[in-house]
SENULUM-780662 format. One record per residue (C-alpha): residue number from 1; residue in three letters; x, y, z. Coordinates in nm, 3 decimals, always signed. Each point is the difference from the previous one (the first is absolute). Layout:
BEGIN
{NUM, 'ala', {X, Y, Z}}
...
REM end
This chain:
BEGIN
{1, 'unk', {-4.494, -7.762, -2.131}}
{2, 'unk', {+0.272, +0.134, +0.224}}
{3, 'unk', {+0.075, +0.372, -0.013}}
{4, 'unk', {+0.300, +0.196, +0.120}}
{5, 'unk', {-0.210, +0.177, +0.262}}
{6, 'unk', {-0.089, -0.333, +0.156}}
{7, 'unk', {+0.347, -0.149, -0.012}}
{8, 'unk', {+0.120, -0.113, +0.344}}
{9, 'unk', {+0.329, +0.093, +0.149}}
{10, 'unk', {+0.296, -0.200, -0.120}}
{11, 'unk', {+0.035, -0.294, +0.235}}
{12, 'unk', {+0.323, -0.186, +0.048}}
{13, 'unk', {-0.028, -0.375, -0.042}}
{14, 'unk', {-0.058, -0.196, +0.316}}
{15, 'unk', {+0.331, -0.068, +0.171}}
{16, 'unk', {+0.102, -0.348, -0.105}}
{17, 'unk', {+0.149, -0.245, +0.239}}
{18, 'unk', {+0.231, -0.288, -0.078}}
{19, 'unk', {-0.168, -0.321, -0.102}}
{20, 'unk', {-0.265, -0.059, +0.264}}
{21, 'unk', {+0.117, -0.247, +0.258}}
{22, 'unk', {-0.244, -0.220, +0.190}}
{23, 'unk', {-0.109, +0.175, +0.317}}
{24, 'unk', {+0.109, -0.150, +0.326}}
{25, 'unk', {-0.310, -0.149, +0.158}}
{26, 'unk', {+0.092, +0.125, +0.348}}
{27, 'unk', {+0.116, +0.352, -0.074}}
{28, 'unk', {-0.269, +0.075, -0.256}}
{29, 'unk', {-0.274, -0.111, +0.237}}
{30, 'unk', {+0.115, +0.261, +0.250}}
{31, 'unk', {+0.046, +0.298, -0.230}}
{32, 'unk', {-0.183, +0.146, -0.295}}
{33, 'unk', {+0.195, +0.085, -0.313}}
{34, 'unk', {+0.064, +0.375, -0.024}}
{35, 'unk', {-0.209, +0.147, -0.285}}
{36, 'unk', {+0.181, +0.199, -0.268}}
{37, 'unk', {-0.085, +0.370, -0.038}}
{38, 'unk', {-0.253, +0.059, -0.278}}
{39, 'unk', {-0.141, +0.338, -0.112}}
{40, 'unk', {-0.350, +0.045, +0.147}}
{41, 'unk', {-0.168, +0.057, -0.338}}
{42, 'unk', {+0.145, -0.326, -0.137}}
{43, 'unk', {-0.108, -0.196, +0.306}}
{44, 'unk', {-0.347, +0.151, -0.039}}
{45, 'unk', {-0.025, -0.103, -0.368}}
{46, 'unk', {+0.109, -0.356, +0.080}}
{47, 'unk', {-0.258, -0.037, +0.276}}
{48, 'unk', {-0.271, +0.160, -0.214}}
{49, 'unk', {+0.075, -0.225, -0.298}}
{50, 'unk', {-0.006, -0.307, +0.227}}
{51, 'unk', {-0.358, +0.089, +0.096}}
{52, 'unk', {-0.101, +0.063, -0.363}}
{53, 'unk', {+0.120, -0.348, -0.104}}
{54, 'unk', {-0.261, -0.176, +0.211}}
{55, 'unk', {-0.285, -0.152, -0.202}}
{56, 'unk', {-0.345, +0.144, +0.060}}
{57, 'unk', {-0.241, -0.242, +0.164}}
{58, 'unk', {-0.276, +0.049, -0.261}}
{59, 'unk', {+0.243, -0.090, -0.280}}
{60, 'unk', {+0.132, -0.298, +0.196}}
{61, 'unk', {-0.349, -0.143, +0.061}}
{62, 'unk', {-0.117, +0.040, -0.359}}
{63, 'unk', {+0.316, -0.150, -0.153}}
{64, 'unk', {+0.016, -0.288, +0.250}}
{65, 'unk', {-0.361, -0.095, -0.070}}
{66, 'unk', {+0.056, -0.022, -0.376}}
{67, 'unk', {+0.336, -0.178, +0.018}}
{68, 'unk', {-0.125, -0.253, +0.257}}
{69, 'unk', {-0.304, -0.077, -0.215}}
{70, 'unk', {+0.223, -0.051, -0.303}}
{71, 'unk', {+0.238, -0.228, +0.192}}
{72, 'unk', {-0.273, -0.215, +0.154}}
{73, 'unk', {-0.184, -0.048, -0.328}}
{74, 'unk', {+0.319, -0.075, -0.193}}
{75, 'unk', {+0.097, -0.263, +0.258}}
{76, 'unk', {-0.348, -0.155, -0.021}}
{77, 'unk', {+0.028, -0.007, -0.378}}
{78, 'unk', {+0.340, -0.173, +0.012}}
{79, 'unk', {-0.118, -0.264, +0.247}}
{80, 'unk', {-0.297, -0.080, -0.225}}
{81, 'unk', {+0.202, +0.005, -0.321}}
{82, 'unk', {+0.021, -0.360, -0.120}}
{83, 'unk', {+0.222, +0.073, -0.301}}
{84, 'unk', {+0.307, +0.074, +0.216}}
{85, 'unk', {+0.031, -0.220, +0.313}}
{86, 'unk', {+0.326, +0.159, +0.119}}
{87, 'unk', {-0.175, +0.329, +0.076}}
{88, 'unk', {-0.292, -0.167, +0.179}}
{89, 'unk', {+0.205, -0.038, +0.318}}
{90, 'unk', {+0.145, +0.352, -0.018}}
{91, 'unk', {-0.039, +0.259, +0.275}}
{92, 'unk', {+0.080, +0.368, +0.037}}
{93, 'unk', {+0.270, +0.162, +0.209}}
{94, 'unk', {-0.029, +0.377, +0.045}}
{95, 'unk', {+0.330, +0.184, -0.030}}
{96, 'unk', {+0.128, +0.342, -0.096}}
{97, 'unk', {-0.001, +0.351, +0.144}}
{98, 'unk', {-0.376, +0.026, +0.054}}
{99, 'unk', {-0.013, -0.306, +0.223}}
{100, 'unk', {+0.324, +0.109, +0.172}}
{101, 'unk', {-0.185, +0.327, +0.072}}
{102, 'unk', {+0.270, +0.211, -0.162}}
{103, 'unk', {-0.190, +0.086, -0.320}}
{104, 'unk', {+0.006, +0.373, -0.064}}
{105, 'unk', {-0.256, +0.254, -0.126}}
{106, 'unk', {-0.283, -0.222, -0.128}}
{107, 'unk', {-0.066, -0.377, -0.005}}
{108, 'unk', {+0.044, -0.034, -0.376}}
{109, 'unk', {+0.238, -0.299, -0.012}}
{110, 'unk', {-0.049, -0.349, +0.142}}
{111, 'unk', {+0.217, -0.312, -0.017}}
{112, 'unk', {-0.128, -0.357, +0.037}}
{113, 'unk', {+0.198, -0.322, -0.010}}
{114, 'unk', {-0.192, -0.302, -0.128}}
{115, 'unk', {+0.162, -0.295, +0.177}}
{116, 'unk', {+0.034, -0.312, -0.215}}
{117, 'unk', {+0.091, -0.347, +0.136}}
{118, 'unk', {+0.315, -0.174, -0.124}}
{119, 'unk', {+0.124, -0.359, +0.043}}
{120, 'unk', {+0.213, -0.057, +0.306}}
{121, 'unk', {+0.291, -0.139, -0.200}}
{122, 'unk', {+0.171, +0.259, -0.214}}
{123, 'unk', {+0.333, +0.179, -0.029}}
{124, 'unk', {+0.098, +0.364, -0.048}}
{125, 'unk', {+0.297, +0.111, -0.208}}
{126, 'unk', {+0.137, +0.345, +0.072}}
{127, 'unk', {+0.032, +0.215, -0.314}}
{128, 'unk', {+0.159, +0.307, +0.159}}
{129, 'unk', {+0.105, +0.109, +0.350}}
{130, 'unk', {-0.313, -0.153, +0.150}}
{131, 'unk', {-0.308, +0.185, -0.129}}
{132, 'unk', {-0.076, -0.199, -0.318}}
{133, 'unk', {-0.034, -0.377, -0.028}}
{134, 'unk', {-0.087, -0.285, -0.229}}
{135, 'unk', {-0.245, -0.244, +0.160}}
{136, 'unk', {+0.005, -0.367, -0.093}}
{137, 'unk', {-0.198, -0.297, +0.123}}
{138, 'unk', {+0.217, -0.290, +0.113}}
{139, 'unk', {-0.216, -0.245, -0.192}}
{140, 'unk', {-0.291, +0.010, -0.248}}
{141, 'unk', {-0.343, +0.059, +0.148}}
{142, 'unk', {-0.365, -0.055, -0.088}}
{143, 'unk', {-0.126, +0.282, +0.224}}
{144, 'unk', {-0.168, +0.306, -0.161}}
{145, 'unk', {+0.331, +0.183, -0.013}}
{146, 'unk', {+0.104, -0.227, -0.287}}
{147, 'unk', {-0.175, +0.238, -0.243}}
{148, 'unk', {+0.257, +0.268, +0.079}}
{149, 'unk', {+0.322, -0.193, -0.056}}
{150, 'unk', {+0.243, +0.047, -0.287}}
{151, 'unk', {+0.078, -0.271, -0.254}}
{152, 'unk', {+0.234, -0.177, +0.242}}
{153, 'unk', {-0.309, -0.064, +0.221}}
{154, 'unk', {+0.195, +0.118, +0.305}}
{155, 'unk', {+0.067, +0.376, -0.029}}
{156, 'unk', {-0.285, +0.221, +0.115}}
{157, 'unk', {-0.083, +0.275, -0.249}}
{158, 'unk', {-0.062, +0.345, +0.146}}
{159, 'unk', {-0.136, +0.132, -0.331}}
{160, 'unk', {-0.262, -0.277, -0.025}}
{161, 'unk', {-0.126, +0.069, +0.354}}
{162, 'unk', {-0.028, +0.374, -0.068}}
{163, 'unk', {-0.170, -0.053, -0.336}}
{164, 'unk', {-0.259, -0.226, +0.160}}
{165, 'unk', {-0.060, +0.255, +0.275}}
{166, 'unk', {-0.076, +0.262, -0.265}}
{167, 'unk', {-0.241, -0.235, -0.175}}
{168, 'unk', {-0.190, -0.081, +0.319}}
{169, 'unk', {-0.032, +0.363, +0.106}}
{170, 'unk', {-0.119, +0.099, -0.346}}
{171, 'unk', {-0.264, -0.274, +0.014}}
{172, 'unk', {-0.105, +0.109, +0.350}}
{173, 'unk', {-0.054, +0.363, -0.106}}
{174, 'unk', {-0.254, -0.102, -0.264}}
{175, 'unk', {-0.257, -0.082, +0.268}}
{176, 'unk', {+0.112, +0.208, +0.299}}
{177, 'unk', {-0.180, +0.325, +0.085}}
{178, 'unk', {+0.147, +0.271, +0.223}}
{179, 'unk', {-0.222, +0.090, +0.300}}
{180, 'unk', {+0.037, +0.368, -0.092}}
{181, 'unk', {-0.181, +0.019, -0.336}}
{182, 'unk', {+0.195, +0.315, -0.093}}
{183, 'unk', {+0.321, -0.204, -0.037}}
{184, 'unk', {+0.136, -0.300, -0.189}}
{185, 'unk', {+0.316, -0.215, +0.017}}
{186, 'unk', {+0.231, -0.006, -0.302}}
{187, 'unk', {+0.286, -0.242, -0.061}}
{188, 'unk', {+0.329, +0.171, -0.087}}
{189, 'unk', {+0.257, -0.124, -0.245}}
{190, 'unk', {+0.282, -0.206, +0.139}}
{191, 'unk', {+0.299, +0.213, +0.098}}
{192, 'unk', {+0.351, -0.123, -0.085}}
{193, 'unk', {+0.166, -0.178, +0.293}}
{194, 'unk', {-0.311, +0.041, +0.214}}
{195, 'unk', {-0.128, -0.299, +0.203}}
{196, 'unk', {-0.348, +0.148, +0.036}}
{197, 'unk', {-0.334, -0.006, -0.172}}
{198, 'unk', {-0.092, +0.368, +0.030}}
{199, 'unk', {-0.356, +0.130, -0.001}}
{200, 'unk', {-0.134, +0.353, +0.009}}
{201, 'unk', {-0.326, +0.113, +0.155}}
{202, 'unk', {-0.126, +0.271, -0.237}}
{203, 'unk', {-0.293, +0.237, -0.007}}
{204, 'unk', {-0.258, -0.078, -0.266}}
{205, 'unk', {-0.029, +0.371, -0.074}}
{206, 'unk', {+0.281, +0.258, -0.027}}
{207, 'unk', {+0.193, -0.199, -0.261}}
{208, 'unk', {+0.089, -0.301, +0.215}}
{209, 'unk', {+0.200, +0.178, +0.272}}
{210, 'unk', {+0.194, -0.250, +0.214}}
{211, 'unk', {-0.091, +0.008, +0.369}}
{212, 'unk', {+0.164, -0.315, +0.137}}
{213, 'unk', {+0.270, -0.236, -0.125}}
{214, 'unk', {+0.021, -0.361, +0.122}}
{215, 'unk', {+0.292, -0.240, -0.057}}
{216, 'unk', {-0.089, -0.369, +0.024}}
{217, 'unk', {+0.326, -0.197, +0.025}}
{218, 'unk', {+0.002, -0.380, -0.024}}
{219, 'unk', {+0.253, -0.140, +0.246}}
{220, 'unk', {+0.137, -0.342, +0.087}}
{221, 'unk', {-0.005, -0.065, +0.373}}
{222, 'unk', {+0.319, -0.177, +0.112}}
{223, 'unk', {+0.079, -0.111, +0.355}}
{224, 'unk', {+0.378, -0.049, -0.033}}
{225, 'unk', {+0.195, +0.320, -0.062}}
{226, 'unk', {+0.285, -0.020, -0.255}}
{227, 'unk', {+0.355, -0.010, +0.147}}
{228, 'unk', {+0.073, +0.362, -0.102}}
{229, 'unk', {-0.267, +0.129, +0.241}}
{230, 'unk', {-0.018, -0.284, +0.249}}
{231, 'unk', {+0.137, +0.205, +0.292}}
{232, 'unk', {-0.285, +0.249, -0.024}}
{233, 'unk', {+0.018, +0.378, +0.053}}
{234, 'unk', {+0.236, +0.147, +0.258}}
{235, 'unk', {-0.253, +0.125, +0.256}}
{236, 'unk', {+0.133, -0.158, +0.321}}
{237, 'unk', {+0.101, +0.326, +0.170}}
{238, 'unk', {-0.304, +0.182, -0.133}}
{239, 'unk', {-0.298, -0.239, +0.019}}
{240, 'unk', {+0.161, -0.285, +0.193}}
{241, 'unk', {+0.102, -0.358, -0.075}}
{242, 'unk', {-0.347, -0.133, +0.078}}
{243, 'unk', {-0.164, +0.204, -0.276}}
{244, 'unk', {+0.282, -0.089, -0.236}}
{245, 'unk', {-0.066, -0.370, +0.062}}
{246, 'unk', {-0.370, +0.061, -0.054}}
{247, 'unk', {+0.079, +0.169, -0.329}}
{248, 'unk', {+0.221, -0.289, -0.106}}
{249, 'unk', {-0.287, -0.243, +0.064}}
{250, 'unk', {-0.218, +0.180, -0.256}}
{251, 'unk', {-0.003, -0.107, -0.366}}
{252, 'unk', {+0.160, +0.205, -0.273}}
{253, 'unk', {-0.150, +0.067, -0.340}}
{254, 'unk', {+0.116, -0.004, -0.360}}
{255, 'unk', {-0.168, +0.231, -0.252}}
{256, 'unk', {+0.020, -0.034, -0.382}}
{257, 'unk', {+0.244, +0.279, -0.076}}
{258, 'unk', {+0.276, -0.027, -0.258}}
{259, 'unk', {+0.338, +0.165, +0.032}}
{260, 'unk', {+0.074, +0.326, -0.177}}
{261, 'unk', {+0.202, +0.002, -0.318}}
{262, 'unk', {-0.028, -0.063, -0.372}}
{263, 'unk', {+0.208, -0.309, -0.068}}
{264, 'unk', {-0.145, -0.222, +0.270}}
{265, 'unk', {+0.075, -0.367, +0.040}}
{266, 'unk', {-0.283, -0.250, -0.019}}
{267, 'unk', {+0.012, -0.033, +0.381}}
{268, 'unk', {-0.022, +0.377, +0.046}}
{269, 'unk', {-0.307, +0.018, -0.226}}
{270, 'unk', {-0.180, -0.239, +0.234}}
{271, 'unk', {+0.147, +0.130, +0.325}}
{272, 'unk', {-0.181, +0.047, +0.332}}
{273, 'unk', {+0.081, +0.276, +0.245}}
{274, 'unk', {-0.009, -0.065, +0.371}}
{275, 'unk', {-0.238, +0.226, +0.195}}
{276, 'unk', {-0.014, +0.089, +0.369}}
{277, 'unk', {-0.281, +0.256, -0.021}}
{278, 'unk', {-0.208, -0.186, +0.261}}
{279, 'unk', {+0.295, +0.007, +0.242}}
{280, 'unk', {+0.064, +0.367, -0.073}}
{281, 'unk', {-0.361, +0.059, +0.096}}
{282, 'unk', {+0.053, -0.189, +0.327}}
{283, 'unk', {+0.321, +0.190, +0.078}}
{284, 'unk', {-0.153, +0.342, -0.067}}
{285, 'unk', {-0.303, -0.096, +0.209}}
{286, 'unk', {+0.223, -0.121, +0.288}}
{287, 'unk', {+0.248, +0.281, -0.049}}
{288, 'unk', {+0.097, +0.088, +0.357}}
{289, 'unk', {+0.288, -0.111, +0.217}}
{290, 'unk', {-0.254, -0.018, +0.283}}
{291, 'unk', {-0.292, -0.227, -0.079}}
{292, 'unk', {-0.259, +0.264, +0.088}}
{293, 'unk', {+0.126, +0.271, -0.237}}
{294, 'unk', {-0.293, +0.190, -0.160}}
{295, 'unk', {-0.262, -0.225, +0.157}}
{296, 'unk', {-0.311, +0.167, +0.140}}
{297, 'unk', {+0.157, +0.040, +0.344}}
{298, 'unk', {+0.362, -0.022, -0.105}}
{299, 'unk', {+0.263, +0.261, -0.076}}
{300, 'unk', {-0.032, +0.161, -0.342}}
{301, 'unk', {+0.280, +0.040, -0.252}}
{302, 'unk', {+0.054, +0.169, -0.338}}
{303, 'unk', {+0.141, -0.293, -0.199}}
{304, 'unk', {-0.295, -0.041, -0.238}}
{305, 'unk', {-0.028, +0.374, -0.050}}
{306, 'unk', {+0.365, +0.010, -0.106}}
{307, 'unk', {-0.056, -0.275, -0.256}}
{308, 'unk', {-0.309, +0.177, -0.135}}
{309, 'unk', {+0.193, +0.327, -0.030}}
{310, 'unk', {+0.282, -0.177, -0.184}}
{311, 'unk', {-0.252, -0.159, -0.239}}
{312, 'unk', {-0.145, +0.347, -0.061}}
{313, 'unk', {+0.345, +0.143, -0.074}}
{314, 'unk', {+0.083, -0.284, -0.241}}
{315, 'unk', {-0.332, +0.044, -0.182}}
{316, 'unk', {+0.066, +0.373, -0.028}}
{317, 'unk', {+0.348, -0.058, -0.142}}
{318, 'unk', {-0.131, -0.252, -0.253}}
{319, 'unk', {-0.271, +0.243, -0.115}}
{320, 'unk', {+0.253, +0.279, -0.043}}
{321, 'unk', {+0.271, -0.216, -0.162}}
{322, 'unk', {-0.185, -0.292, -0.167}}
{323, 'unk', {+0.279, -0.091, -0.244}}
{324, 'unk', {+0.300, +0.052, +0.224}}
{325, 'unk', {-0.153, -0.196, +0.292}}
{326, 'unk', {-0.194, -0.260, -0.198}}
{327, 'unk', {+0.169, -0.285, +0.190}}
{328, 'unk', {-0.069, +0.148, +0.345}}
{329, 'unk', {-0.298, -0.147, +0.186}}
{330, 'unk', {-0.151, +0.007, +0.345}}
{331, 'unk', {+0.160, -0.337, +0.081}}
{332, 'unk', {+0.341, +0.168, +0.005}}
{333, 'unk', {-0.132, +0.232, +0.269}}
{334, 'unk', {-0.163, -0.287, +0.186}}
{335, 'unk', {+0.326, -0.197, +0.001}}
{336, 'unk', {+0.197, +0.298, +0.132}}
{337, 'unk', {-0.270, +0.041, +0.264}}
{338, 'unk', {+0.025, -0.363, +0.118}}
{339, 'unk', {+0.379, +0.022, +0.022}}
{340, 'unk', {-0.031, +0.320, +0.203}}
{341, 'unk', {-0.244, -0.163, +0.240}}
{342, 'unk', {+0.234, -0.292, +0.058}}
{343, 'unk', {+0.286, +0.232, +0.103}}
{344, 'unk', {-0.196, +0.276, +0.180}}
{345, 'unk', {-0.231, -0.244, +0.171}}
{346, 'unk', {-0.093, +0.156, +0.334}}
{347, 'unk', {-0.349, +0.150, +0.023}}
{348, 'unk', {+0.141, +0.306, +0.175}}
{349, 'unk', {+0.190, +0.088, -0.320}}
{350, 'unk', {-0.333, +0.024, -0.186}}
{351, 'unk', {-0.201, +0.206, +0.244}}
{352, 'unk', {-0.277, +0.201, -0.177}}
{353, 'unk', {+0.158, +0.334, +0.090}}
{354, 'unk', {+0.313, -0.105, -0.191}}
{355, 'unk', {-0.187, -0.053, -0.330}}
{356, 'unk', {+0.186, +0.270, -0.199}}
{357, 'unk', {+0.340, -0.122, +0.119}}
{358, 'unk', {-0.078, -0.368, -0.059}}
{359, 'unk', {-0.131, +0.069, -0.348}}
{360, 'unk', {+0.302, +0.207, -0.105}}
{361, 'unk', {+0.230, -0.275, +0.130}}
{362, 'unk', {-0.194, -0.249, -0.212}}
{363, 'unk', {+0.041, +0.220, -0.309}}
{364, 'unk', {+0.372, +0.029, +0.076}}
{365, 'unk', {+0.021, -0.381, +0.026}}
{366, 'unk', {-0.157, -0.045, -0.345}}
{367, 'unk', {+0.239, +0.259, -0.134}}
{368, 'unk', {+0.298, -0.190, +0.144}}
{369, 'unk', {-0.119, -0.327, -0.153}}
{370, 'unk', {-0.027, +0.170, -0.340}}
{371, 'unk', {+0.339, +0.168, +0.036}}
{372, 'unk', {+0.177, -0.329, +0.076}}
{373, 'unk', {-0.209, -0.187, -0.259}}
{374, 'unk', {-0.080, -0.268, +0.257}}
{375, 'unk', {-0.348, -0.071, +0.135}}
{376, 'unk', {-0.017, -0.363, +0.116}}
{377, 'unk', {-0.338, -0.169, -0.021}}
{378, 'unk', {-0.127, -0.031, +0.358}}
{379, 'unk', {-0.066, -0.375, -0.030}}
{380, 'unk', {+0.260, -0.086, -0.264}}
{381, 'unk', {+0.314, +0.196, +0.105}}
{382, 'unk', {+0.203, -0.127, -0.296}}
{383, 'unk', {-0.243, +0.171, -0.237}}
{384, 'unk', {+0.076, +0.370, -0.055}}
{385, 'unk', {-0.303, +0.208, -0.102}}
{386, 'unk', {+0.235, +0.276, -0.119}}
{387, 'unk', {+0.215, -0.229, -0.214}}
{388, 'unk', {+0.075, +0.164, -0.335}}
{389, 'unk', {-0.166, -0.292, -0.181}}
{390, 'unk', {-0.339, +0.096, +0.145}}
{391, 'unk', {+0.056, +0.366, +0.098}}
{392, 'unk', {+0.233, +0.188, -0.240}}
{393, 'unk', {+0.285, +0.197, +0.148}}
{394, 'unk', {-0.125, +0.316, -0.169}}
{395, 'unk', {-0.333, -0.037, +0.181}}
{396, 'unk', {+0.181, -0.052, +0.332}}
{397, 'unk', {+0.204, +0.317, -0.044}}
{398, 'unk', {-0.310, +0.194, -0.101}}
{399, 'unk', {-0.189, -0.129, +0.307}}
{400, 'unk', {+0.283, +0.113, +0.229}}
{401, 'unk', {-0.003, +0.342, -0.166}}
{402, 'unk', {-0.374, +0.060, +0.029}}
{403, 'unk', {-0.010, -0.123, +0.360}}
{404, 'unk', {+0.279, +0.244, +0.085}}
{405, 'unk', {-0.196, +0.280, -0.168}}
{406, 'unk', {-0.314, -0.090, +0.193}}
{407, 'unk', {+0.188, +0.006, +0.329}}
{408, 'unk', {+0.170, +0.333, -0.076}}
{409, 'unk', {-0.324, +0.166, -0.116}}
{410, 'unk', {-0.202, -0.120, +0.298}}
{411, 'unk', {-0.183, -0.286, -0.174}}
{412, 'unk', {-0.229, +0.207, -0.226}}
{413, 'unk', {-0.169, -0.320, -0.124}}
{414, 'unk', {-0.141, -0.046, +0.350}}
{415, 'unk', {-0.196, +0.323, -0.003}}
{416, 'unk', {-0.362, -0.092, +0.067}}
{417, 'unk', {-0.191, -0.040, -0.328}}
{418, 'unk', {-0.353, +0.133, -0.057}}
{419, 'unk', {-0.278, -0.216, +0.139}}
{420, 'unk', {-0.061, -0.308, -0.212}}
{421, 'unk', {-0.350, -0.066, -0.136}}
{422, 'unk', {-0.193, -0.288, +0.147}}
{423, 'unk', {+0.082, -0.337, -0.153}}
{424, 'unk', {-0.366, -0.103, -0.002}}
{425, 'unk', {-0.181, +0.136, -0.310}}
{426, 'unk', {-0.287, +0.239, +0.070}}
{427, 'unk', {-0.338, -0.059, -0.160}}
{428, 'unk', {-0.242, +0.287, -0.064}}
{429, 'unk', {-0.351, -0.079, +0.125}}
{430, 'unk', {-0.217, -0.013, -0.311}}
{431, 'unk', {-0.321, -0.037, +0.200}}
{432, 'unk', {+0.047, +0.334, +0.177}}
{433, 'unk', {-0.292, +0.243, -0.040}}
{434, 'unk', {+0.067, +0.347, -0.137}}
{435, 'unk', {-0.100, +0.144, +0.338}}
{436, 'unk', {+0.282, -0.203, +0.161}}
{437, 'unk', {+0.272, +0.135, -0.223}}
{438, 'unk', {+0.231, +0.244, +0.178}}
{439, 'unk', {-0.017, +0.360, -0.111}}
{440, 'unk', {+0.287, +0.120, -0.213}}
{441, 'unk', {+0.180, +0.283, +0.170}}
{442, 'unk', {+0.262, +0.247, -0.096}}
{443, 'unk', {+0.346, -0.119, +0.110}}
{444, 'unk', {+0.054, +0.318, +0.203}}
{445, 'unk', {-0.353, +0.120, +0.089}}
{446, 'unk', {-0.264, -0.214, +0.168}}
{447, 'unk', {-0.366, -0.003, -0.113}}
{448, 'unk', {-0.111, +0.181, +0.318}}
{449, 'unk', {+0.236, +0.289, -0.073}}
{450, 'unk', {-0.125, +0.017, -0.358}}
{451, 'unk', {-0.356, +0.040, +0.125}}
{452, 'unk', {+0.100, +0.280, +0.238}}
{453, 'unk', {+0.191, +0.181, -0.275}}
{454, 'unk', {-0.298, -0.028, -0.234}}
{455, 'unk', {-0.238, +0.144, +0.263}}
{456, 'unk', {+0.244, +0.286, +0.065}}
{457, 'unk', {+0.026, +0.085, -0.372}}
{458, 'unk', {-0.380, +0.002, -0.041}}
{459, 'unk', {-0.039, +0.223, +0.306}}
{460, 'unk', {+0.259, +0.247, -0.131}}
{461, 'unk', {-0.166, +0.019, -0.343}}
{462, 'unk', {-0.349, +0.061, +0.139}}
{463, 'unk', {+0.135, +0.247, +0.253}}
{464, 'unk', {+0.175, +0.196, -0.274}}
{465, 'unk', {-0.324, +0.018, -0.207}}
{466, 'unk', {-0.196, +0.114, +0.306}}
{467, 'unk', {+0.246, +0.285, +0.065}}
{468, 'unk', {-0.020, +0.109, -0.367}}
{469, 'unk', {-0.381, +0.040, +0.028}}
REM end
C-alpha cells in the first residue's frame, strides 16, 4: 500500500511532441535523440522495476520442463489418435510473450498454436475490417476436414474444431502424468469468445493452487494472405524491405474465435480470426534497425524492457480497476509498441541509458491512441482496436484519465513490489532425521546468545547465594 510519506514528488507529464514523424535515415544516424528531463527518483524506479520483471532462471527451467513434456506428449497422443485423422498431421507453433522473451515476473502463462492442414482450394470472406472471416472450401472434399463442415458441406465450422480440440485434450489427460508428482493438469471451462483450450497446472495439495496456465489454440495454416493484409506490416524503414518480404512469404493463421456481440449472424457465430502471433514473435526477436542489435557482440537496446514495463503498468491498472478497464489487454500495449518502433526505428533512439525516457514516451503514445480513440491493428490497419464497438468510449476516457494520473504522480504502480515466492512448489523432506532438523530460534536472539545469557544468570544466582553465606 502506498502511504503519504512515500509519495513521490509531483511529476509533470512527459513533454509530448506532435505526431511522431519517421526519422530521416541520414540525420538520425549521425545524432542521438535528446533525452527528456526526468526526476532522478522516477528514473531510478523505472530502471529498478525493469530488473525486477526478469524471470528467475530456476522458475524458467522448472516451468519449461513441465510445459515441454506436456506439449511433446500431447502431440504424440494426437499423432497416434486414430479416431480423428485431421489432428494426426498437426504440429505445434510456440507463440506468446514467454517465447518472445518479454514475459514478466514468473513464467506462469504459455501459448501454443496447434497447426492444422487445410485444403489448398478455399476462399475467405471478410466479416469486418479484416480481422474476422468466414472460410469456405471451393468444392466438396473427402479429406478429414469434412467432419468439421456445416450443413452446406463447404463452410468450415470454428465451433466444431474447438469442440473437438477440447474432447481430445480431455481424453489425453486421462492417461497423462506430470513429471512433478506434486502437480496435475486440469482442463478449464471454455471462455466466451476464446479460441483456446486452457489448462491449469495445479498443486495437488494447498487446495489446487494454479501455478501455470497453458492455452492450446487450434489454427488453420494458410499460405495466401487475405487482400486486407496482403501488403504486410509497414516495417520498411525500420526492419528493411528484405525482412518485410521474408515476413510476407510466411503463412498466416486463422484461429476459431467468434466476434463479440449478442445478436450475431450465422457467419459471425462460426467466424475465424486472423492471427500474426508467429510474425510478431519474429519481429520482436529481430527488433533492431541494425541486424546485430542485442546480439551477443552487438549493441544493446531497451526496446524489450520498455514493452515489459508497459505490460506491467497495464496489469497494475487492470488489477486496480478491474471493471472500468475490463476491455483493456496487453495486446493494446503491444500494438502501440509496434507502431512506436516503426516510427522511432533507429537503434540509437533506444539506447539502454535512455530507458526511462523511452518508456515514458511509449506510455504517452498509448495515452494518445486512447484519447483519439484510434489504435490501428499493426497488420490490419483498417481495424481499430479502440473502436467503440470493441472498446467502449467510457473505458477509453477512463484509460486516458488514469494514465494521466500515473504520469503526474510519478507512476506509483511501478514501485518495485515485494519479492515474489518461487513458482516451483517446495516439498518438505519427510525422510529427514530428527537430528537433521534445524533448531528453532528466537526471531531476534540466536541460540548462542541464549546459552550465554543462561550461563550469566546461573552465575549471578550462585554468586549472590555465596555472598549471603
